[in-house]
N, C-alpha and C positions, 0 to 999 in steps of 0.2 A: 597605679592601677594594675591589677594582676590580670594577665590575659593568657590563655593557651588557645591557639589557633591551629586547628587540623586542616590539613590539606591532602590531596592525592587520591581521594576516591573516585569511584566511577562504575561504568559497566565493563564487566570483563567476562570472557567466555571460560567455561570450565577448564581447568588446567593451566590457566594464565596467571600472571603475576601483577602485583601492584606494589607501590611503595607509599606508605602513609608517612606524613611528617607532622610533627606537632611542635611549633614555636612559642617558646615561653618567653613571658616578661613581665616585670614588675616584682620579682623575687630573685633570690640568688639560687639560680636553677641548679648550679653545679653541687650544692649541698644536699639536695634531695633526690630520694628515689622517684622513679615515675612508673606508671602503669598504663596500660592499654585495656580498655573494656570494650564489649560490644553489646548491642541490644537489639532484639527483633520485637515487633509488636506483640503485646501480650505477655511478654516473658521478661524476667528479671535481667538486670545488666550482669553480664558474665565477664570474669576476669579473664583476660586473654594472655597478657605478658606482663612481666614485672622486671625492672631494673634498677640496681642500687646507683647510688649517686656517682661513683666512679666506674661503673659498669662491671665492677667485680663479680657481682651475683646475679644471675638471671634465672627467671622461672617461666613456664609456659603451662597453659591449660593442655590436659591430654589431647584434647580434640585438635590442637594446632602443632603438637610437637613434631619436629622433623619438618615442617612446611613453613612455620613462620619464624622470623628472627627479629628480635629487638636490639635496638643499638642507640647510641646517644653520642652527640657531638657537643661537649660542654662549651667550647669555644663559639659554637653558634647557637647555644641555648635550645637545642633541638633534639628531640627524641623521635625515632623512626620505627616503623613496624614494615618490615620487608615480608610479603606474603607470596609465596609459591604454591603451586599445584592447587589452586583455588577450587573449591567445590561449591555447588548451589547452597549448601548449608552454612557457608560463610557469610552469606548476604546478611547484612546488619548495618547499623549505625555504629561507627566506630568513635570511641572517645579516648582522649588522653586525659591522665588524672595524676595530681600529685597528692598521694594519700596523706601525709602528715598535717598538710595545711588545709586540705580539702578542696583543691581547686579542680575544675572541670573544664574542659573546652566544649565547644557547641556541637561537636560530632561531625563526621563526614560519611556519607552513604557509599557502602560498597554493594554493588549488585554483581552476582556471579550468575550468568544465564547465557544460554546459547540462542 
């Protein structure tokens, strides 16, 4: 059974940091690229970051460049999203995704507020 389980969300003040984790199981994680998306009510899901299977190619949405870093540990079947200098507009539910097979996690809420 395929599972993607996100964790690490929460409430943080503007300018703060969080690290999201997504643990994968049920498929050969190291063979596949992974993505992080986010979504706020009434809006479409937005691609935030992308990382290839070995981590050799990485991409970011313009809105998070220079603040967010995506990484992965294939030995732990885990992809991370390090978020720094958080802004209120980063508030969203964050999802990890395997784009080729179409797997999604359940999401983790990030709220940036003073």
